[in-house]
N, CA, C, O and the ligand as a Tripos MOL2 file, in Angstrom:
@<TRIPOS>MOLECULE
protein
  305   303    77     0     0
PROTEIN
NO_CHARGES

@<TRIPOS>ATOM
      1 N          -3.9260   27.0030   14.5970 N.3       1 MET1
      2 CA         -3.7570   27.0330   13.1450 C.3       1 MET1
      3 C          -3.2980   25.6520   12.6590 C.2       1 MET1
      4 O          -2.3670   25.0580   13.2020 O.2       1 MET1
      5 N          -3.9860   25.1650   11.6160 N.am      2 LEU2
      6 CA         -3.6190   23.8750   11.0330 C.3       2 LEU2
      7 C          -2.6300   24.0920    9.8910 C.2       2 LEU2
      8 O          -2.7560   25.0380    9.1140 O.2       2 LEU2
      9 N          -1.6680   23.2210    9.8060 N.am      3 ILE3
     10 CA         -0.6990   23.2960    8.7090 C.3       3 ILE3
     11 C          -0.8640   22.0650    7.8340 C.2       3 ILE3
     12 O          -0.4990   20.9540    8.2180 O.2       3 ILE3
     13 N          -1.4370   22.2940    6.6150 N.am      4 PHE4
     14 CA         -1.6300   21.2070    5.6600 C.3       4 PHE4
     15 C          -0.5480   21.2500    4.5920 C.2       4 PHE4
     16 O           0.0420   22.3000    4.3380 O.2       4 PHE4
     17 N          -0.2910   20.1130    3.9730 N.am      5 GLY5
     18 CA          0.6430   20.0700    2.8500 C.3       5 GLY5
     19 C           0.4310   18.7870    2.0780 C.2       5 GLY5
     20 O          -0.3830   17.9470    2.4600 O.2       5 GLY5
     21 N           1.1630   18.6420    0.9990 N.am      6 VAL6
     22 CA          1.1430   17.4140    0.2080 C.3       6 VAL6
     23 C           2.5810   17.0000   -0.0100 C.2       6 VAL6
     24 O           3.4350   17.8230   -0.3390 O.2       6 VAL6
     25 N           2.8430   15.7180    0.1750 N.am      7 ARG7
     26 CA          4.2080   15.2420    0.0210 C.3       7 ARG7
     27 C           4.2020   13.9140   -0.7190 C.2       7 ARG7
     28 O           3.2780   13.1160   -0.5650 O.2       7 ARG7
     29 N           5.2370   13.6800   -1.5230 N.am      8 SER8
     30 CA          5.3550   12.4260   -2.2720 C.3       8 SER8
     31 C           6.3390   11.4940   -1.5800 C.2       8 SER8
     32 O           7.3730   11.9110   -1.0570 O.2       8 SER8
     33 N           5.9780   10.2280   -1.5980 N.am      9 TYR9
     34 CA          6.8440    9.2000   -1.0320 C.3       9 TYR9
     35 C           7.1050    8.1540   -2.1080 C.2       9 TYR9
     36 O           6.1620    7.6370   -2.7080 O.2       9 TYR9
     37 N           8.3570    7.8390   -2.3580 N.am     10 ALA10
     38 CA          8.7130    6.8420   -3.3690 C.3      10 ALA10
     39 C           9.2820    5.6120   -2.6800 C.2      10 ALA10
     40 O          10.1860    5.7080   -1.8490 O.2      10 ALA10
     41 N           8.7330    4.4500   -3.0420 N.am     11 THR11
     42 CA          9.1920    3.1970   -2.4610 C.3      11 THR11
     43 C           9.5630    2.2320   -3.5730 C.2      11 THR11
     44 O           8.7100    1.9060   -4.4000 O.2      11 THR11
     45 N          10.8050    1.7620   -3.6230 N.am     12 PRO12
     46 CA         11.1490    0.7360   -4.6180 C.3      12 PRO12
     47 C          10.3470   -0.5340   -4.3330 C.2      12 PRO12
     48 O          10.3110   -1.0170   -3.2020 O.2      12 PRO12
     49 N           9.7060   -1.0680   -5.3730 N.am     13 VAL13
     50 CA          8.8510   -2.2380   -5.1980 C.3      13 VAL13
     51 C           9.5460   -3.5050   -5.6870 C.2      13 VAL13
     52 O           9.4890   -4.5470   -5.0350 O.2      13 VAL13
     53 N          10.2000   -3.4010   -6.8410 N.am     14 ALA14
     54 CA         10.8430   -4.5770   -7.4130 C.3      14 ALA14
     55 C          11.8770   -4.1340   -8.4420 C.2      14 ALA14
     56 O          11.8310   -3.0200   -8.9650 O.2      14 ALA14
     57 N          12.8040   -5.0340   -8.7130 N.am     15 THR15
     58 CA         13.7480   -4.8270   -9.8010 C.3      15 THR15
     59 C          13.5020   -5.9230  -10.8230 C.2      15 THR15
     60 O          13.6100   -7.1110  -10.5210 O.2      15 THR15
     61 N          13.1700   -5.5030  -12.0400 N.am     16 LEU16
     62 CA         12.8450   -6.4530  -13.1010 C.3      16 LEU16
     63 C          13.9460   -6.4000  -14.1500 C.2      16 LEU16
     64 O          14.5390   -5.3470  -14.3850 O.2      16 LEU16
     65 N          14.2150   -7.5290  -14.7730 N.am     17 SER17
     66 CA         15.2440   -7.5600  -15.8040 C.3      17 SER17
     67 C          14.6090   -8.0030  -17.1160 C.2      17 SER17
     68 O          14.1320   -9.1320  -17.2280 O.2      17 SER17
     69 N          14.6040   -7.1130  -18.1090 N.am     18 TYR18
     70 CA         14.0590   -7.4480  -19.4250 C.3      18 TYR18
     71 C          14.6430   -6.5190  -20.4690 C.2      18 TYR18
     72 O          15.3500   -5.5650  -20.1440 O.2      18 TYR18
     73 N          14.3390   -6.8060  -21.7290 N.am     19 LEU19
     74 CA         14.8770   -6.0460  -22.8470 C.3      19 LEU19
     75 C          14.1840   -4.6860  -22.9330 C.2      19 LEU19
     76 O          12.9670   -4.6130  -23.1020 O.2      19 LEU19
     77 N          14.9500   -3.6280  -22.8170 N.am     20 CYS20
     78 CA         14.3950   -2.2760  -22.8430 C.3      20 CYS20
     79 C          13.9780   -1.9280  -24.2730 C.2      20 CYS20
     80 O          14.7080   -2.2010  -25.2250 O.2      20 CYS20
     81 N          12.7930   -1.3210  -24.4110 N.am     21 ASP21
     82 CA         12.3240   -0.9760  -25.7570 C.3      21 ASP21
     83 C          12.9800    0.2830  -26.3080 C.2      21 ASP21
     84 O          12.8220    0.5670  -27.4950 O.2      21 ASP21
     85 N          13.7080    1.0500  -25.5010 N.am     22 ARG22
     86 CA         14.3730    2.2420  -26.0080 C.3      22 ARG22
     87 C          15.8480    1.9940  -26.3330 C.2      22 ARG22
     88 O          16.3070    2.3100  -27.4310 O.2      22 ARG22
     89 N          16.5940    1.4220  -25.3670 N.am     23 CYS23
     90 CA         18.0290    1.2680  -25.5910 C.3      23 CYS23
     91 C          18.3870   -0.1160  -26.1330 C.2      23 CYS23
     92 O          19.5040   -0.3230  -26.6050 O.2      23 CYS23
     93 N          17.4470   -1.0670  -26.0680 N.am     24 GLY24
     94 CA         17.7080   -2.3900  -26.6210 C.3      24 GLY24
     95 C          18.5970   -3.2650  -25.7540 C.2      24 GLY24
     96 O          18.9840   -4.3550  -26.1760 O.2      24 GLY24
     97 N          18.9290   -2.8140  -24.5560 N.am     25 GLN25
     98 CA         19.7750   -3.5860  -23.6520 C.3      25 GLN25
     99 C          18.9140   -4.4640  -22.7460 C.2      25 GLN25
    100 O          17.8040   -4.0860  -22.3720 O.2      25 GLN25
    101 N          19.4400   -5.6390  -22.4000 N.am     26 HIS26
    102 CA         18.7750   -6.4670  -21.3940 C.3      26 HIS26
    103 C          19.2310   -5.9240  -20.0470 C.2      26 HIS26
    104 O          20.2530   -6.3520  -19.5100 O.2      26 HIS26
    105 N          18.4720   -4.9850  -19.5080 N.am     27 ALA27
    106 CA         18.9160   -4.2460  -18.3320 C.3      27 ALA27
    107 C          17.9130   -4.3720  -17.1910 C.2      27 ALA27
    108 O          16.7690   -4.7840  -17.3860 O.2      27 ALA27
    109 N          18.3680   -4.0100  -16.0050 N.am     28 ALA28
    110 CA         17.4870   -3.9940  -14.8430 C.3      28 ALA28
    111 C          16.5820   -2.7700  -14.9220 C.2      28 ALA28
    112 O          17.0110   -1.6890  -15.3270 O.2      28 ALA28
    113 N          15.3160   -2.9580  -14.5260 N.am     29 HIS29
    114 CA         14.3490   -1.8700  -14.4860 C.3      29 HIS29
    115 C          13.8140   -1.7680  -13.0670 C.2      29 HIS29
    116 O          13.3700   -2.7550  -12.4810 O.2      29 HIS29
    117 N          13.8650   -0.5720  -12.5330 N.am     30 GLN30
    118 CA         13.4150   -0.3540  -11.1610 C.3      30 GLN30
    119 C          11.9410    0.0350  -11.1660 C.2      30 GLN30
    120 O          11.5540    1.0380  -11.7650 O.2      30 GLN30
    121 N          11.1360   -0.7620  -10.4960 N.am     31 LEU31
    122 CA          9.7070   -0.4610  -10.3590 C.3      31 LEU31
    123 C           9.5080    0.2760   -9.0350 C.2      31 LEU31
    124 O           9.8310   -0.2440   -7.9670 O.2      31 LEU31
    125 N           8.9760    1.4880   -9.1220 N.am     32 VAL32
    126 CA          8.8410    2.3410   -7.9410 C.3      32 VAL32
    127 C           7.3830    2.7380   -7.7470 C.2      32 VAL32
    128 O           6.7040    3.1290   -8.6970 O.2      32 VAL32
    129 N           6.9190    2.6350   -6.5330 N.am     33 LYS33
    130 CA          5.5680    3.0750   -6.1660 C.3      33 LYS33
    131 C           5.6710    4.4770   -5.5940 C.2      33 LYS33
    132 O           6.4110    4.7140   -4.6400 O.2      33 LYS33
    133 N           4.9220    5.4090   -6.1820 N.am     34 GLN34
    134 CA          4.9500    6.7900   -5.7020 C.3      34 GLN34
    135 C           3.5790    7.1550   -5.1490 C.2      34 GLN34
    136 O           2.5780    7.1210   -5.8650 O.2      34 GLN34
    137 N           3.5470    7.4970   -3.8910 N.am     35 VAL35
    138 CA          2.2920    7.8330   -3.2180 C.3      35 VAL35
    139 C           2.3500    9.2870   -2.7670 C.2      35 VAL35
    140 O           3.2980    9.7100   -2.1060 O.2      35 VAL35
    141 N           1.3120   10.0480   -3.1380 N.am     36 ARG36
    142 CA          1.1990   11.4250   -2.6540 C.3      36 ARG36
    143 C           0.2520   11.4110   -1.4530 C.2      36 ARG36
    144 O          -0.8430   10.8530   -1.5100 O.2      36 ARG36
    145 N           0.6950   12.0290   -0.3850 N.am     37 LYS37
    146 CA         -0.1120   12.0320    0.8410 C.3      37 LYS37
    147 C          -0.3160   13.4540    1.3390 C.2      37 LYS37
    148 O           0.5730   14.3020    1.2570 O.2      37 LYS37
    149 N          -1.5140   13.6860    1.8580 N.am     38 VAL38
    150 CA         -1.7840   14.9450    2.5430 C.3      38 VAL38
    151 C          -1.1190   14.8680    3.9080 C.2      38 VAL38
    152 O          -1.2130   13.8540    4.6000 O.2      38 VAL38
    153 N          -0.4540   15.9400    4.2860 N.am     39 THR39
    154 CA          0.1920   15.9680    5.6010 C.3      39 THR39
    155 C          -0.4980   16.9880    6.4920 C.2      39 THR39
    156 O          -0.9930   18.0160    6.0300 O.2      39 THR39
    157 N          -0.5180   16.6800    7.7600 N.am     40 LEU40
    158 CA         -1.0720   17.5840    8.7680 C.3      40 LEU40
    159 C           0.0170   17.7630    9.8230 C.2      40 LEU40
    160 O           0.4190   16.8030   10.4810 O.2      40 LEU40
    161 N           0.4800   18.9760    9.9750 N.am     41 PHE41
    162 CA          1.6390   19.2540   10.8310 C.3      41 PHE41
    163 C           2.8230   18.3610   10.4370 C.2      41 PHE41
    164 O           3.5250   17.8120   11.2870 O.2      41 PHE41
    165 N           3.0190   18.2350    9.1140 N.am     42 PHE42
    166 CA          4.1450   17.4920    8.5240 C.3      42 PHE42
    167 C           4.0740   15.9830    8.7530 C.2      42 PHE42
    168 O           5.0370   15.2690    8.4730 O.2      42 PHE42
    169 N           2.9490   15.4950    9.2570 N.am     43 VAL43
    170 CA          2.7560   14.0560    9.4470 C.3      43 VAL43
    171 C           1.8090   13.5630    8.3540 C.2      43 VAL43
    172 O           0.7050   14.0900    8.2250 O.2      43 VAL43
    173 N           2.2170   12.5510    7.5550 N.am     44 PRO44
    174 CA          1.3280   12.0470    6.5040 C.3      44 PRO44
    175 C           0.0980   11.3950    7.1050 C.2      44 PRO44
    176 O           0.2110   10.5270    7.9710 O.2      44 PRO44
    177 N          -1.0850   11.8120    6.6490 N.am     45 VAL45
    178 CA         -2.3210   11.2830    7.2280 C.3      45 VAL45
    179 C          -3.2240   10.6090    6.2010 C.2      45 VAL45
    180 O          -3.9830    9.7090    6.5600 O.2      45 VAL45
    181 N          -3.1640   11.0190    4.9250 N.am     46 LEU46
    182 CA         -4.1480   10.5150    3.9690 C.3      46 LEU46
    183 C          -3.5230   10.3990    2.5740 C.2      46 LEU46
    184 O          -3.0880   11.4060    2.0150 O.2      46 LEU46
    185 N          -3.4700    9.1890    2.0020 N.am     47 PRO47
    186 CA         -2.9700    9.0650    0.6350 C.3      47 PRO47
    187 C          -3.9820    9.6250   -0.3570 C.2      47 PRO47
    188 O          -5.1750    9.3460   -0.2430 O.2      47 PRO47
    189 N          -3.5240   10.4090   -1.3270 N.am     48 VAL48
    190 CA         -4.4420   11.0010   -2.3070 C.3      48 VAL48
    191 C          -4.2480   10.4210   -3.7060 C.2      48 VAL48
    192 O          -5.1900   10.4120   -4.4990 O.2      48 VAL48
    193 N          -3.0570    9.9410   -4.0220 N.am     49 SER49
    194 CA         -2.8710    9.3070   -5.3320 C.3      49 SER49
    195 C          -1.6860    8.3580   -5.2600 C.2      49 SER49
    196 O          -0.7440    8.5520   -4.4930 O.2      49 SER49
    197 N          -1.7710    7.3220   -6.0930 N.am     50 THR50
    198 CA         -0.7020    6.3330   -6.1670 C.3      50 THR50
    199 C          -0.3800    6.0840   -7.6250 C.2      50 THR50
    200 O          -1.2860    5.9160   -8.4410 O.2      50 THR50
    201 N           0.8960    6.0590   -7.9610 N.am     51 LYS51
    202 CA          1.2710    5.6840   -9.3180 C.3      51 LYS51
    203 C           2.5500    4.8520   -9.2710 C.2      51 LYS51
    204 O           3.3400    4.9150   -8.3290 O.2      51 LYS51
    205 N           2.7110    4.0780  -10.3280 N.am     52 TYR52
    206 CA          3.8930    3.2320  -10.4380 C.3      52 TYR52
    207 C           4.6920    3.6730  -11.6500 C.2      52 TYR52
    208 O           4.1270    3.9410  -12.7110 O.2      52 TYR52
    209 N           6.0040    3.7480  -11.4920 N.am     53 THR53
    210 CA          6.8640    4.0570  -12.6280 C.3      53 THR53
    211 C           7.9280    2.9750  -12.7580 C.2      53 THR53
    212 O           8.3440    2.3530  -11.7800 O.2      53 THR53
    213 N           8.3480    2.7750  -13.9950 N.am     54 ASP54
    214 CA          9.3630    1.7710  -14.3150 C.3      54 ASP54
    215 C          10.5140    2.5050  -14.9910 C.2      54 ASP54
    216 O          10.3320    3.1100  -16.0470 O.2      54 ASP54
    217 N          11.6990    2.4530  -14.3850 N.am     55 THR55
    218 CA         12.8420    3.1870  -14.9030 C.3      55 THR55
    219 C          13.9420    2.2190  -15.3170 C.2      55 THR55
    220 O          14.3600    1.3630  -14.5370 O.2      55 THR55
    221 N          14.4030    2.3650  -16.5500 N.am     56 CYS56
    222 CA         15.5290    1.5630  -17.0440 C.3      56 CYS56
    223 C          16.8090    2.0730  -16.4030 C.2      56 CYS56
    224 O          17.1080    3.2650  -16.4830 O.2      56 CYS56
    225 N          17.5680    1.1880  -15.7680 N.am     57 THR57
    226 CA         18.7960    1.6280  -15.1040 C.3      57 THR57
    227 C          19.9290    1.8500  -16.0950 C.2      57 THR57
    228 O          20.9670    2.4030  -15.7310 O.2      57 THR57
    229 N          19.7450    1.4240  -17.3510 N.am     58 TYR58
    230 CA         20.8020    1.5990  -18.3420 C.3      58 TYR58
    231 C          20.6760    2.9460  -19.0450 C.2      58 TYR58
    232 O          21.6590    3.6800  -19.1490 O.2      58 TYR58
    233 N          19.4640    3.2840  -19.5360 N.am     59 CYS59
    234 CA         19.3080    4.5240  -20.3060 C.3      59 CYS59
    235 C          18.4620    5.5760  -19.5950 C.2      59 CYS59
    236 O          18.4060    6.7220  -20.0390 O.2      59 CYS59
    237 N          17.8100    5.2080  -18.5100 N.am     60 GLY60
    238 CA         17.0220    6.1860  -17.7700 C.3      60 GLY60
    239 C          15.6050    6.3750  -18.2800 C.2      60 GLY60
    240 O          14.8890    7.2420  -17.7790 O.2      60 GLY60
    241 N          15.1780    5.5870  -19.2640 N.am     61 ARG61
    242 CA         13.8140    5.6810  -19.7930 C.3      61 ARG61
    243 C          12.8180    5.3930  -18.6770 C.2      61 ARG61
    244 O          12.9250    4.3800  -17.9850 O.2      61 ARG61
    245 N          11.8420    6.2960  -18.5050 N.am     62 GLU62
    246 CA         10.8610    6.1250  -17.4400 C.3      62 GLU62
    247 C           9.4670    6.0880  -18.0370 C.2      62 GLU62
    248 O           9.1000    6.9570  -18.8270 O.2      62 GLU62
    249 N           8.6880    5.0780  -17.6600 N.am     63 ILE63
    250 CA          7.3010    4.9970  -18.1190 C.3      63 ILE63
    251 C           6.3890    4.7800  -16.9260 C.2      63 ILE63
    252 O           6.7890    4.2270  -15.9010 O.2      63 ILE63
    253 N           5.1540    5.2300  -17.0880 N.am     64 LYS64
    254 CA          4.1430    4.9460  -16.0710 C.3      64 LYS64
    255 C           3.6170    3.5400  -16.2870 C.2      64 LYS64
    256 O           3.4470    3.0970  -17.4230 O.2      64 LYS64
    257 N           3.3600    2.8430  -15.1920 N.am     65 VAL65
    258 CA          2.8270    1.4880  -15.2460 C.3      65 VAL65
    259 C           1.5130    1.4900  -14.4870 C.2      65 VAL65
    260 O           1.4280    2.0380  -13.3880 O.2      65 VAL65
    261 N           0.4740    0.8730  -15.0750 N.am     66 ASP66
    262 CA         -0.7780    0.8540  -14.3190 C.3      66 ASP66
    263 C          -0.6820   -0.1510  -13.1650 C.2      66 ASP66
    264 O           0.1520   -1.0560  -13.1570 O.2      66 ASP66
    265 N          -1.5640    0.0510  -12.2090 N.am     67 ARG67
    266 CA         -1.4840   -0.6860  -10.9440 C.3      67 ARG67
    267 C          -1.5410   -2.2070  -11.1480 C.2      67 ARG67
    268 O          -0.7830   -2.9430  -10.5150 O.2      67 ARG67
    269 N          -2.4320   -2.6790  -12.0220 N.am     68 ASP68
    270 CA         -2.5840   -4.1220  -12.2240 C.3      68 ASP68
    271 C          -1.2930   -4.7430  -12.7560 C.2      68 ASP68
    272 O          -0.8640   -5.8000  -12.2950 O.2      68 ASP68
    273 N          -0.6820   -4.0690  -13.7340 N.am     69 ARG69
    274 CA          0.5730   -4.5940  -14.2940 C.3      69 ARG69
    275 C           1.6900   -4.5710  -13.2550 C.2      69 ARG69
    276 O           2.4930   -5.5010  -13.1840 O.2      69 ARG69
    277 N           1.7440   -3.5120  -12.4500 N.am     70 ALA70
    278 CA          2.7950   -3.3990  -11.4300 C.3      70 ALA70
    279 C           2.6520   -4.5160  -10.3930 C.2      70 ALA70
    280 O           3.6320   -5.1510  -10.0030 O.2      70 ALA70
    281 N           1.4150   -4.7410   -9.9570 N.am     71 GLU71
    282 CA          1.2060   -5.7910   -8.9430 C.3      71 GLU71
    283 C           1.4510   -7.1740   -9.5280 C.2      71 GLU71
    284 O           1.9370   -8.0630   -8.8290 O.2      71 GLU71
    285 N           1.1240   -7.3650  -10.7930 N.am     72 ALA72
    286 CA          1.4050   -8.6450  -11.4470 C.3      72 ALA72
    287 C           2.9130   -8.8600  -11.5490 C.2      72 ALA72
    288 O           3.3910   -9.9790  -11.3670 O.2      72 ALA72
    289 N           3.6620   -7.8050  -11.8370 N.am     73 ALA73
    290 CA          5.1170   -7.9150  -11.9610 C.3      73 ALA73
    291 C           5.7540   -8.2610  -10.6210 C.2      73 ALA73
    292 O           6.7440   -8.9910  -10.5700 O.2      73 ALA73
    293 N           5.1980   -7.7470   -9.5570 N.am     74 VAL74
    294 CA          5.7390   -8.0090   -8.2220 C.3      74 VAL74
    295 C           5.5210   -9.4700   -7.8370 C.2      74 VAL74
    296 O           6.3640  -10.0830   -7.1810 O.2      74 VAL74
    297 N           4.3790  -10.0200   -8.2530 N.am     75 ARG75
    298 CA          4.0620  -11.4150   -7.8720 C.3      75 ARG75
    299 C           4.9320  -12.4390   -8.5900 C.2      75 ARG75
    300 O           5.1510  -13.5350   -8.0730 O.2      75 ARG75
    301 N           5.4310  -12.0960   -9.7750 N.am     76 THR76
    302 CA          6.2090  -13.0870  -10.5430 C.3      76 THR76
    303 C           7.6340  -13.1760  -10.0380 C.2      76 THR76
    304 O           8.4280  -13.9550  -10.5650 O.2      76 THR76
    305 ZN         16.8850    1.3350  -21.5610 Zn       77 ZN77
@<TRIPOS>BOND
     1     1     2 1
     2     2     3 1
     3     3     4 2
     4     3     5 am
     5     5     6 1
     6     6     7 1
     7     7     8 2
     8     7     9 am
     9     9    10 1
    10    10    11 1
    11    11    12 2
    12    11    13 am
    13    13    14 1
    14    14    15 1
    15    15    16 2
    16    15    17 am
    17    17    18 1
    18    18    19 1
    19    19    20 2
    20    19    21 am
    21    21    22 1
    22    22    23 1
    23    23    24 2
    24    23    25 am
    25    25    26 1
    26    26    27 1
    27    27    28 2
    28    27    29 am
    29    29    30 1
    30    30    31 1
    31    31    32 2
    32    31    33 am
    33    33    34 1
    34    34    35 1
    35    35    36 2
    36    35    37 am
    37    37    38 1
    38    38    39 1
    39    39    40 2
    40    39    41 am
    41    41    42 1
    42    42    43 1
    43    43    44 2
    44    43    45 am
    45    45    46 1
    46    46    47 1
    47    47    48 2
    48    47    49 am
    49    49    50 1
    50    50    51 1
    51    51    52 2
    52    51    53 am
    53    53    54 1
    54    54    55 1
    55    55    56 2
    56    55    57 am
    57    57    58 1
    58    58    59 1
    59    59    60 2
    60    59    61 am
    61    61    62 1
    62    62    63 1
    63    63    64 2
    64    63    65 am
    65    65    66 1
    66    66    67 1
    67    67    68 2
    68    67    69 am
    69    69    70 1
    70    70    71 1
    71    71    72 2
    72    71    73 am
    73    73    74 1
    74    74    75 1
    75    75    76 2
    76    75    77 am
    77    77    78 1
    78    78    79 1
    79    79    80 2
    80    79    81 am
    81    81    82 1
    82    82    83 1
    83    83    84 2
    84    83    85 am
    85    85    86 1
    86    86    87 1
    87    87    88 2
    88    87    89 am
    89    89    90 1
    90    90    91 1
    91    91    92 2
    92    91    93 am
    93    93    94 1
    94    94    95 1
    95    95    96 2
    96    95    97 am
    97    97    98 1
    98    98    99 1
    99    99   100 2
   100    99   101 am
   101   101   102 1
   102   102   103 1
   103   103   104 2
   104   103   105 am
   105   105   106 1
   106   106   107 1
   107   107   108 2
   108   107   109 am
   109   109   110 1
   110   110   111 1
   111   111   112 2
   112   111   113 am
   113   113   114 1
   114   114   115 1
   115   115   116 2
   116   115   117 am
   117   117   118 1
   118   118   119 1
   119   119   120 2
   120   119   121 am
   121   121   122 1
   122   122   123 1
   123   123   124 2
   124   123   125 am
   125   125   126 1
   126   126   127 1
   127   127   128 2
   128   127   129 am
   129   129   130 1
   130   130   131 1
   131   131   132 2
   132   131   133 am
   133   133   134 1
   134   134   135 1
   135   135   136 2
   136   135   137 am
   137   137   138 1
   138   138   139 1
   139   139   140 2
   140   139   141 am
   141   141   142 1
   142   142   143 1
   143   143   144 2
   144   143   145 am
   145   145   146 1
   146   146   147 1
   147   147   148 2
   148   147   149 am
   149   149   150 1
   150   150   151 1
   151   151   152 2
   152   151   153 am
   153   153   154 1
   154   154   155 1
   155   155   156 2
   156   155   157 am
   157   157   158 1
   158   158   159 1
   159   159   160 2
   160   159   161 am
   161   161   162 1
   162   162   163 1
   163   163   164 2
   164   163   165 am
   165   165   166 1
   166   166   167 1
   167   167   168 2
   168   167   169 am
   169   169   170 1
   170   170   171 1
   171   171   172 2
   172   171   173 am
   173   173   174 1
   174   174   175 1
   175   175   176 2
   176   175   177 am
   177   177   178 1
   178   178   179 1
   179   179   180 2
   180   179   181 am
   181   181   182 1
   182   182   183 1
   183   183   184 2
   184   183   185 am
   185   185   186 1
   186   186   187 1
   187   187   188 2
   188   187   189 am
   189   189   190 1
   190   190   191 1
   191   191   192 2
   192   191   193 am
   193   193   194 1
   194   194   195 1
   195   195   196 2
   196   195   197 am
   197   197   198 1
   198   198   199 1
   199   199   200 2
   200   199   201 am
   201   201   202 1
   202   202   203 1
   203   203   204 2
   204   203   205 am
   205   205   206 1
   206   206   207 1
   207   207   208 2
   208   207   209 am
   209   209   210 1
   210   210   211 1
   211   211   212 2
   212   211   213 am
   213   213   214 1
   214   214   215 1
   215   215   216 2
   216   215   217 am
   217   217   218 1
   218   218   219 1
   219   219   220 2
   220   219   221 am
   221   221   222 1
   222   222   223 1
   223   223   224 2
   224   223   225 am
   225   225   226 1
   226   226   227 1
   227   227   228 2
   228   227   229 am
   229   229   230 1
   230   230   231 1
   231   231   232 2
   232   231   233 am
   233   233   234 1
   234   234   235 1
   235   235   236 2
   236   235   237 am
   237   237   238 1
   238   238   239 1
   239   239   240 2
   240   239   241 am
   241   241   242 1
   242   242   243 1
   243   243   244 2
   244   243   245 am
   245   245   246 1
   246   246   247 1
   247   247   248 2
   248   247   249 am
   249   249   250 1
   250   250   251 1
   251   251   252 2
   252   251   253 am
   253   253   254 1
   254   254   255 1
   255   255   256 2
   256   255   257 am
   257   257   258 1
   258   258   259 1
   259   259   260 2
   260   259   261 am
   261   261   262 1
   262   262   263 1
   263   263   264 2
   264   263   265 am
   265   265   266 1
   266   266   267 1
   267   267   268 2
   268   267   269 am
   269   269   270 1
   270   270   271 1
   271   271   272 2
   272   271   273 am
   273   273   274 1
   274   274   275 1
   275   275   276 2
   276   275   277 am
   277   277   278 1
   278   278   279 1
   279   279   280 2
   280   279   281 am
   281   281   282 1
   282   282   283 1
   283   283   284 2
   284   283   285 am
   285   285   286 1
   286   286   287 1
   287   287   288 2
   288   287   289 am
   289   289   290 1
   290   290   291 1
   291   291   292 2
   292   291   293 am
   293   293   294 1
   294   294   295 1
   295   295   296 2
   296   295   297 am
   297   297   298 1
   298   298   299 1
   299   299   300 2
   300   299   301 am
   301   301   302 1
   302   302   303 1
   303   303   304 2
@<TRIPOS>SUBSTRUCTURE
     1 MET1         2 RESIDUE 1 A MET
     2 LEU2         6 RESIDUE 1 A LEU
     3 ILE3        10 RESIDUE 1 A ILE
     4 PHE4        14 RESIDUE 1 A PHE
     5 GLY5        18 RESIDUE 1 A GLY
     6 VAL6        22 RESIDUE 1 A VAL
     7 ARG7        26 RESIDUE 1 A ARG
     8 SER8        30 RESIDUE 1 A SER
     9 TYR9        34 RESIDUE 1 A TYR
    10 ALA10       38 RESIDUE 1 A ALA
    11 THR11       42 RESIDUE 1 A THR
    12 PRO12       46 RESIDUE 1 A PRO
    13 VAL13       50 RESIDUE 1 A VAL
    14 ALA14       54 RESIDUE 1 A ALA
    15 THR15       58 RESIDUE 1 A THR
    16 LEU16       62 RESIDUE 1 A LEU
    17 SER17       66 RESIDUE 1 A SER
    18 TYR18       70 RESIDUE 1 A TYR
    19 LEU19       74 RESIDUE 1 A LEU
    20 CYS20       78 RESIDUE 1 A CYS
    21 ASP21       82 RESIDUE 1 A ASP
    22 ARG22       86 RESIDUE 1 A ARG
    23 CYS23       90 RESIDUE 1 A CYS
    24 GLY24       94 RESIDUE 1 A GLY
    25 GLN25       98 RESIDUE 1 A GLN
    26 HIS26      102 RESIDUE 1 A HIS
    27 ALA27      106 RESIDUE 1 A ALA
    28 ALA28      110 RESIDUE 1 A ALA
    29 HIS29      114 RESIDUE 1 A HIS
    30 GLN30      118 RESIDUE 1 A GLN
    31 LEU31      122 RESIDUE 1 A LEU
    32 VAL32      126 RESIDUE 1 A VAL
    33 LYS33      130 RESIDUE 1 A LYS
    34 GLN34      134 RESIDUE 1 A GLN
    35 VAL35      138 RESIDUE 1 A VAL
    36 ARG36      142 RESIDUE 1 A ARG
    37 LYS37      146 RESIDUE 1 A LYS
    38 VAL38      150 RESIDUE 1 A VAL
    39 THR39      154 RESIDUE 1 A THR
    40 LEU40      158 RESIDUE 1 A LEU
    41 PHE41      162 RESIDUE 1 A PHE
    42 PHE42      166 RESIDUE 1 A PHE
    43 VAL43      170 RESIDUE 1 A VAL
    44 PRO44      174 RESIDUE 1 A PRO
    45 VAL45      178 RESIDUE 1 A VAL
    46 LEU46      182 RESIDUE 1 A LEU
    47 PRO47      186 RESIDUE 1 A PRO
    48 VAL48      190 RESIDUE 1 A VAL
    49 SER49      194 RESIDUE 1 A SER
    50 THR50      198 RESIDUE 1 A THR
    51 LYS51      202 RESIDUE 1 A LYS
    52 TYR52      206 RESIDUE 1 A TYR
    53 THR53      210 RESIDUE 1 A THR
    54 ASP54      214 RESIDUE 1 A ASP
    55 THR55      218 RESIDUE 1 A THR
    56 CYS56      222 RESIDUE 1 A CYS
    57 THR57      226 RESIDUE 1 A THR
    58 TYR58      230 RESIDUE 1 A TYR
    59 CYS59      234 RESIDUE 1 A CYS
    60 GLY60      238 RESIDUE 1 A GLY
    61 ARG61      242 RESIDUE 1 A ARG
    62 GLU62      246 RESIDUE 1 A GLU
    63 ILE63      250 RESIDUE 1 A ILE
    64 LYS64      254 RESIDUE 1 A LYS
    65 VAL65      258 RESIDUE 1 A VAL
    66 ASP66      262 RESIDUE 1 A ASP
    67 ARG67      266 RESIDUE 1 A ARG
    68 ASP68      270 RESIDUE 1 A ASP
    69 ARG69      274 RESIDUE 1 A ARG
    70 ALA70      278 RESIDUE 1 A ALA
    71 GLU71      282 RESIDUE 1 A GLU
    72 ALA72      286 RESIDUE 1 A ALA
    73 ALA73      290 RESIDUE 1 A ALA
    74 VAL74      294 RESIDUE 1 A VAL
    75 ARG75      298 RESIDUE 1 A ARG
    76 THR76      302 RESIDUE 1 A THR
    77 ZN77       305 GROUP 0 **** ****
């Protein structure tokens, strides 16, 4: 019997510092890469989706960031 599942993995990619559009504070923003993977016997084998989120550490505002912008932010 095969045991399949889906699991999410979150990896901090970068910490950016800029003016938050919600709280107006010049605060750190955590850029996180979230990858959902299919697991087989609880071992991740195949990534099925990837998304990036940016969370303000001051007010908790979270937005989705597209891949190009996230990778550009990491390079700077
Ligand atoms: Zn904020």
